[in-house]
Every structure is written in C-alpha cells, then in structure tokens.
C-alpha positions in Angstrom: 8.4 11.6 29.6 10.5 14.8 28.9 11.8 17.7 31.1 12.9 21.1 29.4 12.7 19.6 26.0 14.9 16.5 27.1 13.8 12.9 26.8 14.0 11.2 30.1 15.6 7.8 29.7 15.2 4.6 32.1 18.0 3.7 34.5 19.0 7.2 35.0 18.5 9.5 38.1 16.7 12.7 38.5 20.2 14.3 39.3 21.3 13.2 36.0 18.8 15.7 34.6 19.4 18.4 37.2 15.6 17.9 38.4 14.8 19.5 41.5 12.1 18.9 43.9 8.8 20.9 42.6 9.8 20.4 39.2 7.0 19.3 36.5 7.7 16.5 34.1 5.5 16.3 30.8 4.3 12.8 30.1 3.4 12.0 26.6 1.1 8.9 27.0 1.0 6.3 29.9 0.5 7.2 33.3 1.7 10.4 34.9 4.0 10.3 37.9 3.7 13.1 40.4 6.6 15.4 41.1 6.3 17.2 44.5 8.2 19.1 47.0 8.6 15.6 48.5 10.3 14.1 45.4 9.1 11.8 42.6 6.5 9.4 44.1 4.7 6.3 43.0 2.9 6.6 39.6 -0.8 7.1 39.6 -3.2 6.1 37.0 -5.9 8.3 35.9 -9.3 6.9 36.5 -11.9 6.1 33.5 -13.9 9.3 35.0 -10.6 11.6 34.9 -10.1 10.3 31.4 -13.8 11.1 30.4 -13.5 14.5 31.6 -10.8 15.3 29.6 -12.1 13.8 26.3 -15.3 15.7 26.9 -13.2 19.1 27.6 -11.5 18.8 24.1 -14.7 17.7 22.2 -16.6 20.8 23.7 -13.4 23.0 22.4 -13.9 21.0 18.9 -17.8 22.1 19.0 -16.4 25.7 19.6 -14.5 25.5 16.1 -11.2 24.5 17.8 -9.8 21.4 16.3 -9.2 19.1 19.0 -6.7 16.4 17.6 -6.1 14.8 20.8 -3.2 12.8 19.6 -1.4 16.4 19.5 -2.7 18.7 22.1 -2.9 15.9 25.0 -1.6 12.8 23.9 -1.6 11.1 27.3 -5.3 11.6 27.6 -5.7 10.1 23.8 -3.5 7.1 24.7 -5.8 6.4 27.8 -8.9 6.9 25.9 -8.0 4.3 23.2 -6.8 1.8 26.3 -10.3 2.5 27.8 -12.3 2.0 24.4 -10.2 -1.5 23.8 -11.3 -2.5 27.3 -14.8 -1.8 26.4 -14.6 -3.7 23.1 -12.7 -6.6 24.9 -15.8 -7.0 27.4 -17.9 -8.3 24.6 -15.2 -9.9 22.6 -15.0 -13.7 22.0 -11.2 -13.5 22.1 -11.2 -12.5 25.8 -13.7 -14.8 26.7 -12.1 -18.0 25.3 -8.5 -16.8 26.1 -7.5 -16.4 22.7 -8.3 -20.0 21.7 -10.9 -20.3 19.1 -12.4 -23.8 19.3 -14.7 -25.3 16.6 -16.5 -27.1 19.2 -17.1 -24.3 21.8 -20.9 -23.3 21.5 -20.9 -21.6 24.8 -23.3 -18.7 24.5 -22.8 -16.5 27.7 -26.2 -18.0 29.2 -24.7 -17.3 32.7 -24.1 -13.8 31.9 -27.6 -12.3 31.7 -26.5 -8.8 32.3 -24.2 -8.9 29.3 -26.4 -10.3 26.9 -29.3 -8.0 27.8 -28.0 -5.3 25.6 -27.1 -7.6 22.5 -29.0 -6.5 19.2 -30.8 -9.9 19.0 -34.7 -10.3 18.6 -36.1 -11.4 22.0 -37.3 -14.8 20.3 -33.9 -16.1 19.9 -33.2 -16.5 23.7 -36.4 -18.9 23.6 -34.4 -21.0 21.1 -31.3 -20.8 22.9 -33.1 -21.8 26.3 -34.3 -25.0 24.5 -30.5 -25.8 23.6 -27.9 -27.3 25.7 -25.4 -25.1 24.8 -22.6 -25.0 27.2 -20.3 -27.0 25.4 -21.8 -29.2 22.8 -19.5 -31.9 20.9 -19.0 -31.0 17.3 -20.9 -33.6 15.6 -23.9 -31.7 13.6 -25.9 -35.2 14.0 -29.1 -33.2 14.8 -31.3 -30.2 14.0 -30.3 -28.8 17.6 -26.7 -29.0 16.6 -27.0 -26.7 13.9 -29.1 -24.4 15.7 -26.3 -24.1 18.5 -23.9 -23.4 15.9 -25.9 -20.6 14.4 -26.7 -19.1 17.7 -23.2 -19.1 18.9 -22.1 -17.3 15.4 -25.1 -15.0 15.6 -24.3 -13.8 19.5 -20.2 -13.6 18.2 -21.5 -11.1 15.5 -23.9 -9.4 17.9 -21.2 -8.7 20.3 -19.1 -7.3 17.3 -21.8 -5.0 16.2 -22.6 -3.8 19.9 -19.0 -2.9 20.2 -18.5 -1.0 17.3 -21.5 1.3 18.1 -19.7 1.7 21.6 -16.6 3.0 19.6 -18.8 5.2 17.7 -20.5 6.8 20.8 -16.9 7.6 21.7 -16.2 9.2 18.5 -13.4 7.0 17.7 -15.4 5.5 14.6 -18.2 6.4 12.3 -19.8 3.7 9.8 -16.8 1.6 9.4 -13.6 0.2 10.8 -10.5 -0.8 9.2 -8.0 -4.0 9.5 -4.6 -4.4 8.4 -4.5 -7.1 5.5 -1.4 -8.6 3.9 -1.6 -8.7 0.3 -0.8 -12.4 -1.0 2.8 -12.8 -2.7 3.9 -9.1 -1.6 5.5 -7.4 1.3 2.6 -4.7 1.3 -0.1 -4.6 3.9 -3.3 -2.8 2.8 -5.7 -0.8 5.0 -9.2 -2.5 4.2 -12.2 -0.6 5.2 -15.3 -2.8 6.4 -18.6 -1.1 6.7 -20.9 -1.9 9.8 -23.7 -2.1 7.5 -21.8 -5.1 5.8 -21.6 -6.9 9.2 -25.0 -6.3 10.3 -26.3 -7.8 6.8 -24.5 -11.2 7.6 -25.9 -11.1 11.4 -29.1 -10.7 9.9 -28.7 -13.5 7.6 -27.7 -15.7 10.4 -30.8 -14.8 12.6 -32.9 -15.3 9.5 -31.6 -18.8 9.5 -32.1 -19.5 13.0 -35.9 -18.4 12.7 -36.4 -20.5 9.7 -34.9 -23.6 10.9 -36.2 -23.4 14.5 -39.8 -24.0 13.3 -38.7 -27.7 12.4 -38.3 -28.5 16.1 -37.3 -31.5 16.8 -39.3 -33.5 14.3 -37.0 -35.6 12.2 -39.9 -36.5 9.8 -40.0 -33.3 8.3 -36.4 -32.4 8.6 -34.8 -31.5 4.9 -31.2 -31.7 4.7 -31.4 -30.0 1.2 -33.6 -27.3 2.6 -31.3 -26.6 5.0 -28.3 -26.5 2.9 -30.1 -24.1 0.5 -31.1 -21.8 3.4 -27.5 -21.7 4.8 -26.2 -21.1 1.1 -28.3 -18.3 0.5 -28.4 -16.7 3.9 -24.7 -17.3 5.2 -22.3 -18.4 2.5 -23.3 -15.6 -0.3 -23.1 -12.6 2.3 -20.0 -13.7 3.7 -18.4 -14.6 0.4 -19.1 -10.9 -0.4 -17.0 -9.8 2.7 -14.2 -11.9 1.8 -14.3 -10.6 -1.8 -13.6 -7.3 -0.1 -10.5 -9.0 1.8 -9.0 -10.2 -1.5 -10.4 -14.0 -1.1 -12.7 -15.6 -3.4 -14.2 -19.2 -2.5 -14.3 -21.5 -5.5 -16.0 -24.8 -5.6 -19.5 -26.3 -5.7 -22.0 -25.8 -3.1 -20.5 -26.9 0.2 -22.0 -29.3 2.9 -23.7 -27.7 5.7 -20.6 -28.3 8.2 -18.6 -25.9 5.8 -21.0 -23.3 5.4 -21.5 -23.2 9.4 -17.6 -23.2 9.8 -17.7 -20.2 7.3 -20.1 -18.4 9.4 -18.2 -18.8 12.7 -14.7 -18.0 11.1 -15.6 -14.8 9.3 -17.4 -13.9 12.9 -14.1 -14.6 14.4 -12.2 -12.9 12.2 -14.5 -9.5 12.4 -14.2 -10.2 16.5 -10.4 -10.1 16.4 -10.3 -7.3 13.8 -12.5 -5.0 15.8 -10.6 -5.8 18.9 -7.0 -4.9 17.0 -8.9 -1.6 15.5 -10.0 -0.1 18.9 -6.3 0.0 20.0 -5.2 1.3 16.6 -3.6 -1.8 15.8 -0.9 -1.4 18.0 -1.8 -2.2 21.6 -0.9 -5.7 23.0 -4.2 -6.9 23.4 -2.6 -10.1 23.9 -0.7 -9.2 27.1 -3.7 -7.2 28.4 -6.3 -10.0 28.2 -4.4 -13.2 28.4 -2.2 -14.8 31.3 0.4 -15.4 28.7 0.9 -13.0 25.6 1.4 -14.3 22.1 2.5 -12.6 18.9 0.1 -14.6 16.5 -3.3 -16.0 16.4 -4.9 -18.1 14.0 -8.1 -20.2 12.9 -7.6 -23.0 10.5 -10.0 -25.9 11.1 -10.1 -28.8 8.8 -14.1 -28.3 7.8 -14.1 -24.5 7.0 -13.4 -23.1 3.6 -10.8 -20.5 4.7 -8.4 -19.6 7.6 -6.9 -16.5 8.8 -3.8 -15.4 10.9 -3.3 -12.6 13.0 0.1 -11.6 13.7 2.4 -8.9 14.8 4.4 -7.1 11.9 6.6 -4.2 11.7 6.0 -1.7 8.9 8.9 -0.1 6.9 9.1 3.7 6.9 6.2 4.1 9.3 8.3 2.1 11.9 9.6 5.5 13.4 6.3 7.2 13.3 4.9 4.2 15.4 7.7 4.4 17.7 9.2 1.2 16.9 5.9 -0.5 17.8 4.7 -3.5 15.6 1.2 -3.7 14.3 -1.5 -6.5 14.3 -1.7 -7.7 10.5 -4.3 -10.3 9.2 -3.4 -13.0 6.5 -6.1 -14.9 4.8 -5.9 -18.3 2.9 -8.0 -21.0 1.5 -7.4 -24.7 0.8 -4.0 -25.7 1.8 -2.2 -22.6 0.8 0.9 -21.6 3.4 0.7 -18.5 5.8 3.6 -16.2 4.2 4.0 -13.3 6.5 7.0 -13.1 8.3 8.0 -10.8 11.1 11.6 -10.3 10.2 10.9 -8.3 7.2 9.3 -4.5 7.2 6.0 -4.1 5.4 5.0 -1.0 3.2 1.4 0.2 3.7 -1.2 0.4 0.9 -4.0 3.1 2.0 -6.1 6.0 1.2 -5.2 9.1 3.7 -8.8 9.0 4.9 -8.2 5.7 6.3 -4.6 6.2 7.3 -6.1 9.0 9.2 -9.1 7.1 11.0 -6.3 4.7 12.5 -3.3 7.3 12.9 -4.6 10.6 12.5 -4.7 13.3 12.2 -3.7 14.0 8.5 -3.7 17.8 7.1 -3.1 18.3 3.3 -0.5 20.8 2.1 -1.7 21.9 -1.3 1.1 22.5 -4.2 2.3 25.8 -5.5 1.2 27.2 -8.2 -1.3 24.2 -8.8 -3.4 24.2 -5.7 -5.2 21.4 -6.9 -2.3 19.0 -6.5 -1.3 18.0 -3.0 2.4 18.6 -2.3 2.6 16.8 1.2 0.4 15.6 4.1 1.6 16.6 7.6 0.8 14.0 10.2 1.2 14.2 14.0 4.7 13.1 14.1 6.4 14.0 10.4 5.4 14.6 6.9 4.5 12.2 4.1 5.3 13.2 0.7 6.0 11.7 -2.8 9.0 9.5 -3.2 10.9 8.7 -6.2 12.1 5.6 -7.9 10.1 2.8 -9.2 6.2 3.5 -8.6 4.0 0.6 -6.9 2.1 -1.8 -9.4 -1.2 -1.1 -7.5 -3.7 0.8 -9.7 -3.8 4.5 -9.0 -1.0 4.0 -6.1 1.6 6.7 -5.8 4.8 5.8 -4.1 5.5 8.0 -1.0 7.6 7.9 2.3 7.4 9.3 5.8 9.9 11.7 6.9 10.6 13.1 10.5 10.3 16.8 10.3 14.2 17.7 11.1 15.5 15.2 8.5 12.9 16.6 5.8 13.8 20.0 6.8 17.3 19.2 6.2 16.9 17.8 3.0 14.9 21.0 2.0 18.1 23.3 3.0 20.4 20.9 1.2 18.4 21.4 -1.8 18.9 24.8 -2.1 22.6 25.0 -1.1 25.0 25.1 -3.8 27.0 22.1 -4.4 
C-alpha cells in the first residue's frame, strides 16, 4: 500500500504519513481498504464478480490493441484473479479433498458429489464400472480384479480433475496448451522451469481409461482372469506413458517389468504429482495453498510409498537473485527420486533458475525483449514487471546453451550504468 509514492508500513498511524480524511491510498495487491471522510474503515474484499469485471475490462482493452499486462496496470486485480483461479483448481484437486495427505489406500472417488463429477472428461460407461465397486475406502490388498479396477478408477478421476482444472485456467486466459512446474535438478543448486503439455496428461488419462475398459470385461470370473494379461495391459497403457512424462522431468525408471501393484502405484503417484503441480502453477508457484486449504499449513509435502517406483516432494524454496523480484516470497519446487536415494533440497540455501524466457513469462511475466545495438538480432536485456534481467559475467553455467544472467532492480541497474561512464 502506498501514499504519495511512499510505502505504508505496518504498526504506523495515518498521522505518521500526514494522511487526512478523504485521502486515497493505492493498493498494490490484496484487499482495498476504503478511505472516506469518516476515516480509515474496515478492509473490504472485492467479490468474484468485481474481479471478473476488471479482468474483462483489461481483456477488452487488449482486443483493442492495448497490451493489458495486468501485473503492471492493475496488480491488485491480477493478484485476486490468480487467487480465484487457484480456488477453482483446488475445487477439483485431490490435494484439497484429502487434506494434503496422499494415502495409498484411499480409493474414494467422489461418488457422493454428483454435481462435481458430472463435468469430468470420462466416458459415461466408466461410471457404471465405478457403481459396481465398493470404492469408499478399500484396503490396499489388490487381491481381486475389483481392487485393481478400484485403483485405476481413482487414478483416472484424479487425472480427469487435473485436465478439467487446466481447461478452467485456459478459459481464464492463464494458460495455453501447457503448464510449468519448478523442478530441482539433482546434484545442483538449480531449479528448472519444466513445461508439461496438457496433451501428454490426456494421453496418460486415455491409457488408464483404456485399462479400465479392457479389464472390466473380465467381470468377477476368476477362471478367465489371467494375471499375465493384466500385467501386460498395465505395462503398455500406464508404465510406458508415465515413463515418457518422467523422462521430461529427468527421471528414468530402470529394471525389469514390475509387478502389478508397482505399476498401479506408479500411475497413482504420477497423477498426484500432476495434481499438486497444477495447483502450484495456478498460484504462480508462490501462493500458500497449504494455508488456504488446510487447517494447519505445511512447508513440504511428499509421496514416497514402499511399493512405488518413484516418489516426489514439494517444498518451499528461496530463489537467489530473483528473491527480491518475488518480494522475498518462497516458491513451491518439486524434487523427484527413485529407489533409496535421499531428498536433497534444503530451504536454507538459495536456488538459481534455469529457464527459457517464454516459460519465465508464463509464470511471472510480462517480459519485454530489448535488442542490442548495432546488432539488432542480439538481446541486450529483458525488461520484466519489476526490474531487468541481463547477461552476467563470471563462470558460465554447465547446462547446454544456457547463458548466465542476473536480475537487477531498476534503480541499482541505472546506477551501474551511470558509474560505468563516469571517470574513475
């Protein structure tokens, strides 16, 4: 909150800033307090309809050849727009439904929430399959075909919710064909922004639904149940597709064809990873969804079951030179591991970011490219909403085609330019 260009600090009075009745305060994000001739009143939160009207206004301006960039022209509306989008994703999220505790034995499938599941992108026949199963909370024993189908149905619904939530973000013009997650690169102090295409998630979703369709024809006739056929079906339709996604995240699963329980767990953990990644992305990886949707906030969440082929951890991390750009806020970053390897990410050290600028802009945009002179095909710097990113000296990173850069706030950067041309 600012007044006459000055930051309003907590614990001070209006008189400290010579603010009189009838003054106007500028709010940069959050809720807007009303200042009237009666003095400072209670904070009033804008409604969802208020925010929608503001977003529509700037989008109409953009259609009239005005680049809206709401982060700059109306940061308060943009902040609330993100919070409402995060709420929309959380509505479908398994994370919120299970209270942040992802349990292997939980096969609950929202059968008591018909209005919620009606819009999920699953074939109608699948609800008939779900209706024949006792899915409220089956014990994790996988002793029958019903147990296998129950696990597959739950995984399919989590993926379906993720897909539905993504298209909700797309409708709000907050994503387009992909979303990003922050992933720690093993053995380094670097977090990479990794792009995940929605088509890849839909492919896995179709694979799981295909398994359900193929296995449901067996019914409960144990005489025609062939364990080898089930394993082959799961391998082709789930393992191979999940493997492709995990390779994008720098994790390769080694070894022989795993047993049925391990493939089912692989599909489930992959679905949970995508569920939490999209929730993080919807809040630009900075909104504290743990405090918003859990009774007690938590700084880390992990899934690392005994019978799964990989596990993941999502924890708060602090970035290096971007820390000031993010107003000292931590971000949610993911770490993957397989086998008996240990978690490496620690909060007490800052992380550098490895990214393409278009992915940076997707999360924290806008980004404006400033060409060099006289070589217009070269980039001199990138102007972002708060500050400048330009090439930095020193040892260059070991990552292929990566260029070491640094973020500067504008006053510091301009001071450096002035000093550069002053005589010693």
